[in-house]
N, C-alpha and C positions, 0 to 999 in steps of 0.2 A: 373290678379290673381298673388298674390305674396305669394307663399308658402314657398319657399326656397331663402335664400340670402347667397351668397358665397363670403367670404373674399379672396381677391387676393392681394399679395404684389405689390405696385406700382413701385418697382425697379427691376422687373423681366420681361424682354422683351418677353421671350418665353411664360410665363404664360399669359401675357396680349394678346399676339397674338392669343392664343387658348381659350380665355375666353368665347367666343360665343358658344363653343361647349361642355361645361362642364355640361350642363343640369339644371343650376339654373335659377329660374325665374328672379332673380336680381343678379347683380354682384356688389360688393363693392370694389372699387379700393382704396387700403389703402396707405395713405401718413403719417400715424401716427406710430403705434407700429411696423409695419413691416419694417420701414425705419429708419436707423440710422441717427443721426444729420449730419454726413458727407455726406450723400446721399440725403438729402432733396431736394436740388436744382435739381439734375438730375432726381429724381423720379417725381417731378412735371412736368418737361418737357416731360418725358416718358409717363406719364398718359395723359397729354394734347394732345400729338401727337397721342396716341392710340385712344382716343375718336374721335379725328378729322378725322383720316384717315381710321379706321377700321369700322366705322359706325355700331356699335354693334346693334344686332336686339333685344336685351332684355334691361330691365331697368338698367341704369347705375347710381350708387351712388358712390360718392367720400367721403371717410373718411378723414377729415382734422385734423390738430393739434389743441389742446385746446387753448382757448383765453388767457390763462396765459402763453403761449409760444411765442417765437419770430417768429413763422413760419406761423401762421394761415392766416394772411392777404395776404402774398405772395401766399399761397395755393389758396385763392380765386382769386387773380389777374390772376393767370395762368389758372385756371380751368373754371371760369365763362364763358369766351368767347367761349368755345367749347360746351356749353350748356348741361352739365350732367342733368339727370332727377332730382336728389336730391343731397344735400350735407348732410353728417352726421357729425355734430359737436360732439366733444368728451368732457368727463368730465363735462357735463351740469349739473349744480346743482340748477338752478333757472330760472324762466321765463326771467329774464333780460339778462342772457347769450344768450338765443335764440334771443331776440330783438336786441342785439348788432350785431349779425351775419346777421340777416334779414336786418337791415339798411345798412350794408356794401354791402349785395347782391343787394339791390335796387339801390345803387349808381353805382355799376359795371354793372348791367343790363342796366341802363340808358345810361352809357358810351358806351356800346356795341350795342346799338340800339335794345334792347330786351324789351318786355313788362314787366313791374314790376310785380313780382310774378311768373315769368316763372319757376324758379328753386325752388323745394320744399325742406323741411327740415325733417330730421328723427333724432332728438336728441338721442344721446347715453347716457343713464343714468347709472352711474357706481360708484356713491358715496352714502353714507348714507343720506347726504343732498339732493341729487337728488331724491332719493326714496321718502323721505318725501314731496318733492315739485313736485311729479310726475304730479299731475293735473294742477298745475299752469304752468308747462313746456308744457304739452300737449295742453293746451288752450291759450298759450301765444301769438301766432301769426298765421295768416291765412296760412302761408307757411307750418306749421307743418302738415305732412300727416300721421305720425306714431311716436311712440316712441319705443325705443330699449333698452333692458336690457343687461348690461355688467356684467356678473357674476364673472369673475376673479378679476377685479379691485375692485368690490364691496366687495368681501370677504376679500380682503387685507385691504380695508378701515374699515371693520368691525372687523378686527383682529381675524378672524376665519379661519378654514381650508375649502377649497372647496372640497366637496365630491361628489361622484357619486349619493348618495341618494338624495342630494339636499335640505335636511331639513333646512340648514342654509340660503337658499335664497327663501324659501316658502313664507314668508311674503312679500318679495320684488316682487316676481312674482305676487302674488295676488293684491298687491297695484298697480302695473303697469297696469294690466288688468282693474281694477276698474277705474283708472284715465283715461285710453285711452278710454274706452267705455263711460264714462261720458262726455268726450270731443269730442266724435264722430270721433276718429281717430283709425287707426290700431295699433297693438302692437306685437313686435317680440321678440322671446326668444333667450337667450344666447347660444353660441355654446356648443356642446358636444365635449370635448377636447380629449377624447381617441378615436383616429381614427381606432383602431383595435377592439374596442368593439361595433359591430353593434347592437347586441341585446340591449345593454344598451342605445344606441342611440334611438332605436325605442321606448323603454319604456319611455325614457325621453321626446321624442317628443309627444308621446301619452298623457303623463301627462300634458305637456304644452298645448296641444289642449283641454284637459278636463277642464283646468282652463279658457280657452277663448282666448288664443293667436291666432293671425292670421296666424303665420307661425314661422319658426325657422331658425336661421343662421347656417352657417357651416364654417369650416376652411379647409375642404378637399373635393374635388369633389366626392370621393367614398361615401360620406354621402348623396349626393343629392337625389338619387333615393328613399332611405328610407324616407327621410323628405318629398318629394313630395307625396309619397304614403300615409303617415300618414295624411297630410293636404289636401288630395283630398277626396271628397265624394265617398263612396263605391257605387257599383251598387244597393245594397239593399237600401241605403239611398236615392238615386236618384229615385228609383221606388216608395218608400214610399211618397216622396215629390210629385211625379206626381199623385199618388193615392189620396193625400190630396185634390189637386185642382180639380181632376176629381169628387170626392165625393161632394165637395162644389158646383160645377156647376150642378151636378145631383140634389142636394137638392134644389137649386134655381129653376130649371125647374119644380120640383114637388111641389114648394111652401112650402117647409119645413123650419122651423126656426132653429131647433136644428139638428146638423150634427154629426155623429159618424162614425169612421173608426176602424175596428177590435175591436169593443166594447169600444172604448175610444172617448169621446167627442172631436171634433176638435174646439179648442178655439184659441184666437188671438196669443198666444205664439207658438203654433204648426204651424199655418199658416206662422208666421214670420220665423221660422226655416226652413220650407219647401221652402220658397222663397229664403232664403240664400243658401240652398243646390243647388237649380236649377240655381241660378245665378253663383255660384262657378263652377258648372259643365259646364255651357255655356262658362264661361271665359276660363277654361282649354281647352275646345274643340277649342275655337277660338284662343288660344295662347295669351290671353291678360292678 
């Protein structure tokens, strides 16, 4: 279960040391924006050694530099041998960007005695071209497990102001969700950057959930409990989901073809949503 994803700078030993205790379902160890060019080499080594020696108990994602930079290949050279769960390519604008990285991953996996496809991809889409190509990116390669919206860089590319209301990224959010669901992968929302506005964070996370996002990213550990709460099923939702299946079983035993609960017919979409709720609750309970 991946409700929350926490960005952590790859050049900060103390933060990497405590990453497992910050409450996020996934941690994103950042080799891109959080690291200056002068520190790229040392950050790679630090992240590599952290993954290797600390044996994180949660999903580990490494954000690498974009393919038009001189850094991304060395990022992969250093990181692949320690087997992170996923790589997050940045500035992904088309499916070919994904395939280039996937091919390089396959070569490195083979060189390191790993099964091809061991490491997944979660492309970071943060350009206008990327948004327009969201489905082709999401469906470009079997390694793609999810796609991820980068709101800050996107609004810079759009030449508009990033606001708390988020109207400027509404189309991008909707397009990302549609593309991900059509491709059968998860989709994750951009961070809420005002770490002091917790009410705003909750509203933004609730809105993202209402659009269909699988979860939300964060830049500060203080935001994690709120994000986890929003993207977790409520007790009421869990009980309703259980009631749906109990009602269906009872109707089957009684030979009834039409089933209703609380005056509303139980159709296929309601059953599908109930199943999703119970699977999510079980995953959270099991820490998966």
